N, C-alpha and C positions, 0 to 999 in steps of 0.2 A: 573523549570530549575534549582532553587538554590540548590535543594537536588540533582542534578546530580554529580557524580565525573567525574573528568577529561577524564578518557578514555572512559565511557559511553557517554559523550558530543561529544567527538571527533568522535567516531564512527557513531553517529547520524547524524553528520555535513556531514560526509564522504559520506552518502547515498545521501545526497542532489546534493553533488559535482559530482557525477558520470555521466559522458557523455556517455550514452549508447542507443541503439535503437533495439527493437525486432520487427521483421517483422511479422505483424499480420497474415499473410497467412501460415506463418510455424506453429503457435499456434492455429489455428482455432478450434481444438479439446481439447484444455487445458482449466481448469477452471481459469478465471481470475475475481479479484475482483479489481474495481478502487475506491479507497479512494479519495474523493474530499470535498472540504470547501465551504460554502456558501459566506465567507466573502472574504477580499481582498487576492489575490494571484498574483504572477508573471505572472501565465498562463491567457491569454486572453482567453475571452468566446468563440472567434474563435477555437482558440488552444483545448478547452476543448471538443467543439463540433466537431471536427476533429478526437480527441481520440474516442470518443464514436462512431462515424461513423465507425471507424478501428475495433473496439472492440465491435460488436453491442450484443453479446451474454453474457458480463461482467456483472457480478452484479456491484451495486453502493452502495456505502457506504458514506452516507454524514455526516459531521460533520458542526454543524453551525459556529464554529470559529476554526481557526487553522492556517490560513494565509500560508505562505510559509512553515512552518515547523509544521504540525500537530503533528508529530511525537515526537517532542520536548514539546508543549505545551498542547498537548491533547493525551499524551501517553497513559493512561489508555484505553480510547477510540479507539485508532489505535490498541493497543494490542488485545482489546476485537473482533474488526473486523477481524484481522488476526486468531485469535482461531477459529473463526466462519468459516472463509474462508478454515482453514486447517482441519476442522471436516471431510469435505467429502473424505480426504485422510485416514482417520483412519482405520488400518486393511488392507491398501493396501502396496504395496511396496514403495509407496511414502508418507507414514506416518512419520510424523515429531517426534513420539513418537516410541521408541524401542518396538517391537512386544511382548517382554517378561514381558513386563510392564504392 
């Protein structure tokens, strides 16, 4: 965390403060990866289990630690999981990489 600049830290904290909801039935055919932590977090076990029920086909990426802000304190691992998730879209219109590259 100490190495993050103010803008980078602010953008990562903003992610945690977004109040949004995705209706699971509308994305049933979309690839979903859930990143979860094994240590303490604000989500109760019941909330996590409900999320797993709503997204039964989601891939699960688990971190041993990370608390409420895994993308802050375990950013390298979170980035790796995101890259793995995005690989399935390479070469498609949903690719995060410019096709000319």
